[in-house]
C-alpha positions in Angstrom: 94.3 89.7 121.0 97.9 88.9 121.9 100.6 91.5 121.0 102.4 88.7 119.1 100.7 87.8 115.7 101.8 84.9 113.3 102.3 86.1 109.9 103.1 84.2 106.9 106.7 84.9 107.1 107.2 84.7 110.9 105.8 86.2 114.2 105.9 89.9 114.8 105.2 91.7 118.2 103.5 95.0 118.4 102.5 97.4 121.3 99.4 98.3 122.9 98.1 101.4 121.9 94.8 103.7 122.6 92.1 101.1 122.1 94.3 99.2 119.7 97.3 97.2 119.0 100.0 98.8 116.8 102.5 97.0 114.6 105.2 99.2 113.1 107.9 98.5 110.5 106.8 95.1 109.3 108.8 94.2 106.2 106.3 93.2 103.0 109.3 92.9 100.8 113.3 92.5 100.8 115.2 95.7 101.0 115.4 97.2 97.2 119.0 97.9 97.4 122.3 96.4 96.0 121.4 94.0 93.2 117.7 94.8 94.1 118.0 98.5 93.2 115.2 99.5 90.3 113.9 96.0 90.4 110.4 94.9 91.3 109.8 94.2 94.8 110.9 90.7 96.1 109.0 88.9 98.7 110.7 89.2 102.3 112.6 86.0 103.4 110.9 84.3 106.3 112.6 85.0 109.9 113.0 82.8 112.9 112.0 84.0 116.5 109.7 87.0 117.1 110.2 90.1 115.2 110.1 93.4 117.3 107.6 95.7 115.4 107.6 98.7 118.0 108.9 101.6 116.4 108.4 103.1 113.0 110.9 102.0 110.3 113.2 103.7 107.6 111.4 106.2 105.4 112.2 106.3 101.5 115.3 108.5 100.4 114.0 112.0 99.6 114.5 115.8 100.3 112.5 116.9 103.3 111.1 120.3 103.5 113.3 122.8 105.4 111.1 125.7 105.6 113.5 127.7 103.3 111.7 126.6 99.9 109.1 128.8 98.3 106.5 126.2 99.0 108.2 124.8 102.1 107.6 127.1 104.9 104.0 126.2 105.6 104.5 122.4 104.9 107.8 122.4 107.2 105.9 123.9 110.3 102.6 122.0 109.5 104.0 118.5 109.0 107.8 118.1 109.4 108.9 120.3 112.2 108.5 117.6 114.9 112.0 115.5 115.1 110.0 112.6 116.9 108.4 111.8 113.6 111.3 111.9 111.3 112.9 108.5 110.5 116.3 107.7 108.9 116.4 107.4 105.3 117.3 104.1 103.4 116.8 102.3 100.5 115.9 99.5 102.9 112.4 100.9 103.5 109.7 98.6 102.3 107.7 98.4 105.3 104.2 98.9 106.7 102.3 99.7 109.7 99.0 98.3 111.3 96.6 99.7 113.9 94.1 96.9 114.9 91.3 97.1 117.4 90.5 93.3 116.9 90.3 91.2 120.0 90.9 88.1 118.0 92.0 87.0 114.7 88.3 85.5 114.3 86.9 89.0 113.6 86.6 90.2 110.0 87.0 94.0 110.3 87.2 96.3 107.4 90.8 97.5 106.4 91.9 101.0 105.4 95.1 100.9 103.1 96.7 104.5 103.1 99.0 105.7 100.6 100.9 108.8 101.6 101.4 111.8 99.4 104.5 113.8 98.5 104.6 114.3 94.5 106.0 110.7 94.1 109.2 112.3 95.4 108.8 112.1 99.1 106.5 111.8 101.9 106.4 108.7 104.2 104.1 106.5 106.1 104.7 107.6 109.6 104.1 111.3 109.1 102.7 113.2 112.2 99.1 113.7 110.9 98.7 110.0 110.3 97.5 107.5 112.9 95.1 104.6 113.4 93.8 105.2 116.9 90.7 107.1 115.7 89.8 104.5 113.2 90.3 101.5 115.7 87.8 103.1 117.9 85.3 102.9 115.0 86.2 99.3 114.5 88.5 99.8 111.3 92.0 98.7 110.9 94.6 101.1 109.3 97.4 100.0 107.4 100.1 102.7 106.2 103.0 101.8 103.8 106.2 103.0 102.8 107.2 102.8 99.0 110.0 103.9 97.0 109.6 107.6 95.7 111.7 109.8 93.7 114.6 108.6 91.3 114.8 105.1 93.3 111.2 104.8 92.8 110.1 106.0 89.4 113.2 106.2 87.0 112.9 104.9 83.7 115.9 104.5 81.3 116.8 102.3 78.6 119.6 100.7 80.5 117.1 99.7 83.0 114.7 98.4 80.3 117.5 96.0 79.3 117.5 94.4 82.7 113.8 93.5 82.6 112.3 90.4 80.9 109.5 92.7 79.8 111.6 95.4 78.7 110.3 98.2 80.7 111.5 100.4 83.7 109.9 103.0 86.2 106.8 102.3 88.4 108.9 100.7 91.3 107.1 102.6 93.8 103.7 101.4 92.3 105.0 97.9 92.2 105.7 98.4 95.8 102.3 99.6 96.8 100.7 96.5 95.0 103.2 94.1 96.9 102.1 95.8 100.1 98.3 95.4 99.1 99.1 91.6 98.2 100.8 91.3 101.6 97.9 92.7 103.4 95.5 90.5 101.5 97.5 87.5 102.5 98.0 88.5 106.2 95.4 90.9 107.4 93.1 88.1 108.7 95.6 87.2 111.5 95.2 90.8 112.7 91.3 90.5 112.7 90.9 91.9 109.3 88.8 91.1 106.3 90.9 90.8 103.1 87.9 91.0 101.0 86.9 94.5 102.6 90.2 96.6 101.8 89.4 100.5 101.0 92.5 101.9 99.3 92.8 105.6 99.7 95.4 108.4 99.6 96.0 112.1 99.1 97.6 113.9 96.5 100.2 111.6 95.0 98.6 109.1 97.3 95.3 109.8 95.4 96.9 109.5 92.1 98.5 106.2 93.2 94.8 105.2 94.2 93.7 105.9 90.7 96.9 104.3 89.2 96.0 101.0 91.4 92.2 100.9 90.4 93.3 101.3 86.6 95.9 98.4 86.7 95.1 95.0 85.8 97.3 93.7 88.4 95.2 94.7 91.1 91.9 93.2 89.8 89.4 91.8 92.6 91.9 93.2 95.2 90.1 96.7 96.2 86.7 96.7 97.7 86.4 100.5 97.8 88.5 103.6 97.1 88.9 107.1 98.5 90.5 109.8 96.3 91.8 112.9 97.9 92.9 115.8 96.2 94.3 114.4 92.9 91.4 112.7 90.9 91.8 113.2 87.3 89.2 112.6 84.3 90.4 114.7 81.6 93.3 116.8 82.9 97.0 116.0 83.1 98.1 116.8 86.6 98.4 113.1 86.7 99.9 112.6 83.4 100.8 108.8 83.6 103.0 109.4 80.3 104.0 106.6 78.1 107.2 104.7 79.0 109.1 106.3 75.8 108.1 109.8 77.5 109.2 109.1 81.0 112.6 107.6 79.6 113.3 110.8 78.2 113.0 112.4 81.6 114.9 109.6 83.0 117.8 110.1 80.5 118.4 113.8 81.7 118.4 112.3 85.5 121.2 110.0 84.5 123.2 112.6 82.5 123.0 114.8 85.5 124.6 111.8 87.7 127.6 111.4 85.1 127.1 107.7 85.0 128.5 106.4 81.7 126.8 102.8 82.2 124.5 100.9 84.2 127.2 99.5 86.4 128.1 103.1 87.2 124.6 103.9 87.7 123.9 101.0 90.1 127.0 101.9 92.1 126.2 105.6 92.8 125.3 106.6 96.6 121.3 107.0 97.0 121.9 110.6 97.8 123.6 111.4 94.5 120.3 109.7 92.6 118.2 112.0 94.7 120.6 115.2 93.9 120.2 114.4 90.4 116.5 114.2 90.6 116.1 117.5 92.7 118.4 119.3 89.9 116.2 117.9 87.3 113.0 119.0 88.9 114.5 122.5 89.4 115.1 122.4 85.7 111.6 121.4 84.9 110.3 124.3 87.2 112.3 127.0 85.6 111.1 125.7 82.2 107.6 125.8 83.4 107.9 129.6 84.5 109.6 130.6 81.4 106.8 129.2 79.3 104.1 130.9 81.5 102.8 127.5 83.1 102.0 125.7 79.8 100.6 122.2 80.5 103.5 119.7 79.9 106.2 122.1 80.5 107.0 121.3 84.1 105.1 119.9 87.1 105.4 116.3 88.3 107.5 114.5 85.8 109.3 111.5 87.5 105.8 109.6 88.1 104.2 106.4 87.1 104.3 105.6 83.5 102.1 103.2 81.0 104.8 100.5 81.0 102.1 97.7 79.3 102.2 95.8 82.9 101.1 97.9 85.8 99.3 100.2 83.2 98.3 99.6 79.8 97.1 102.8 79.0 97.0 106.2 80.9 94.4 106.4 83.8 92.2 108.9 81.8 91.7 106.6 79.1 91.2 103.5 81.6 88.2 105.8 83.0 87.0 106.8 79.5 87.0 103.2 78.2 85.1 102.3 81.4 87.5 99.8 82.7 87.9 101.2 86.4 86.3 98.6 88.8 82.7 98.9 89.6 83.0 99.7 93.5 82.0 102.5 95.9 84.2 105.7 95.5 84.4 108.9 97.5 86.5 111.7 96.0 87.0 115.5 96.7 89.5 118.2 97.7 89.9 121.2 99.9 88.8 124.6 98.9 92.3 126.3 98.3 93.8 123.0 96.6 96.4 122.8 93.9 95.6 124.5 90.8 92.9 126.6 92.2 93.6 130.1 90.5 93.1 133.5 91.7 90.1 133.7 89.6 88.6 130.7 91.2 89.2 132.3 94.8 87.6 135.6 93.7 84.5 133.7 92.3 84.5 131.5 95.5 84.9 128.3 93.9 87.4 125.5 94.7 88.6 125.1 90.9 90.0 122.4 88.9 90.5 119.4 91.3 86.7 119.7 92.5 85.5 119.8 88.9 87.6 116.5 88.2 86.2 114.7 91.3 82.7 115.8 90.2 83.3 114.6 86.8 84.7 111.3 88.1 81.4 110.7 90.1 79.2 111.3 86.9 81.3 109.0 85.1 81.0 106.1 87.5 77.3 106.8 87.5 77.4 106.3 83.7 79.4 103.1 84.1 76.7 101.8 86.6 79.0 101.7 89.5 77.7 101.6 93.1 77.1 105.3 94.6 79.9 107.8 94.4 80.2 110.6 97.1 81.9 113.9 96.7 83.2 116.3 99.3 84.8 119.9 99.8 86.9 120.6 102.9 86.5 124.3 103.2 87.2 125.0 107.0 89.4 128.0 107.3 92.4 126.9 109.2 93.2 128.9 112.5 96.8 130.5 112.4 98.9 132.6 114.7 97.7 135.6 116.1 94.0 135.0 115.7 94.3 134.9 111.9 93.0 132.1 109.7 94.2 130.7 106.3 91.9 128.9 103.8 92.1 125.3 103.8 95.3 124.3 101.9 96.4 121.2 100.1 96.9 118.4 102.7 95.0 120.4 105.5 91.9 118.0 105.5 94.2 115.1 106.4 94.6 116.2 110.2 90.7 116.0 110.5 90.1 112.8 108.3 92.5 110.7 110.5 91.4 112.3 113.8 95.0 113.5 115.0 94.2 117.1 115.5 95.8 116.7 119.1 99.2 116.6 117.5 98.5 119.7 115.2 100.4 122.9 116.4 97.3 125.1 115.5 94.9 126.5 118.1 91.9 124.4 117.0 88.8 124.8 118.9 85.6 122.7 119.7 84.2 122.9 116.1 87.5 121.6 114.6 87.1 118.7 116.7 83.5 118.3 115.7 84.2 118.3 112.0 87.1 115.5 112.6 84.8 113.6 114.3 82.1 113.8 111.5 84.9 113.1 109.0 86.3 110.0 110.9 82.7 108.9 111.1 82.2 109.3 107.3 85.4 107.8 106.2 85.0 104.7 108.5 81.5 104.1 107.8 82.4 104.3 104.1 84.9 101.9 104.8 82.7 99.4 106.4 79.6 99.5 103.9 80.4 102.0 100.9 78.0 104.7 102.6 79.4 107.6 104.6 76.3 108.0 106.7 75.9 107.1 110.3 77.1 108.5 113.8 77.7 112.2 113.5 77.7 112.1 109.6 74.1 112.6 108.3 72.7 113.5 105.0 75.5 113.0 102.6 73.8 112.1 99.6 75.4 110.2 96.6 76.5 112.3 93.8 74.5 112.1 90.6 73.6 114.0 87.3 70.3 114.8 88.7 71.4 115.9 92.1 75.2 117.1 92.2 75.6 117.0 95.8 78.8 117.9 97.3 79.2 117.5 101.0 80.9 120.5 102.7 82.9 120.2 105.8 83.3 123.8 107.1 
């Protein structure tokens, strides 16, 4: 395939990678800045000539880990310490990246649509652990997307309601994800992809976003399969998807912190001021949670997707309970020392809440008559410095499932690479057929009530 591809908005030029072509920083919508701040994404304008798409684009405005936070030391060194992968922050961030192995546009390859995590407050599409070369070698196209996060992506407030015909606000980051998914469906055939075989997948907030997308009436018929990594919910509220009114109460406090007296003043604020206000609000909620002994609803993720009546008509737990998720193949699971794993869980040698919810999700899909669902647990102890190891922590499996171990600072060995090869085989096989088995992945049985099989990568 030529490095220049014709999309519906114009020509884009990529670069040759290892067994694939890579197109970076393709705009899928207009910059959501100025008058478009806190608006649903608007289609990008057509362009003349050839748009060079050879370098990753801007990332959403956020606070990156520095290593000094209580939780940040591990994550900074693991994912954010290499400046080569840190891009400029800007409100002009609605871009996506494509890795395609196609030799011509006549191919119809499966498409993997990745949504990054970051607690809905950060993360970005070009993080060091993401990459599509390993997928391309297996005949799968990878798309990674940028979307608005934090106060710019999920702020709900009555002032913003008044600007929308539907009288709603928030969810801008989810509308971005849907706009990117629509762009892929409309354009991926030019890159050799099959628009009717798109697997949406994500980890942490990306997993929660994936569950929002499969729960939304706006994506009906757009998603062929889904993989939910470390964040599936059935009954618990780690993905709350609160009502619009509840989310507006959080938004009122964020706006109060900014000292904006009206919408005009709010719109004129620098993006960094909004980021700082959201950060202060998060700190207040964290303190409140600590003071309450960690009671549910007292803290945690607050500036998140809400039930606005359009992108969601009910929360994701209700959608699942009412049997309204699409009947498609699913894969879901987590790591052994994931979020919400307690000391009691660790002492008992169990993964904890997120795995329990993943298994419940699989059981519910069986009840609904959906195709096979597959459940996994990643329990590989991660090699650390001085010959020590740490239990598999939240996000650790992403290195393995993308086949990017060569970028990881850890002293990984042949066994780690074998696990990664098996996971890449499993993920790409699932994307092709809805069944993870094939190549080095063998014997992964569907999860059923009669056989609650959890595939362990260890």
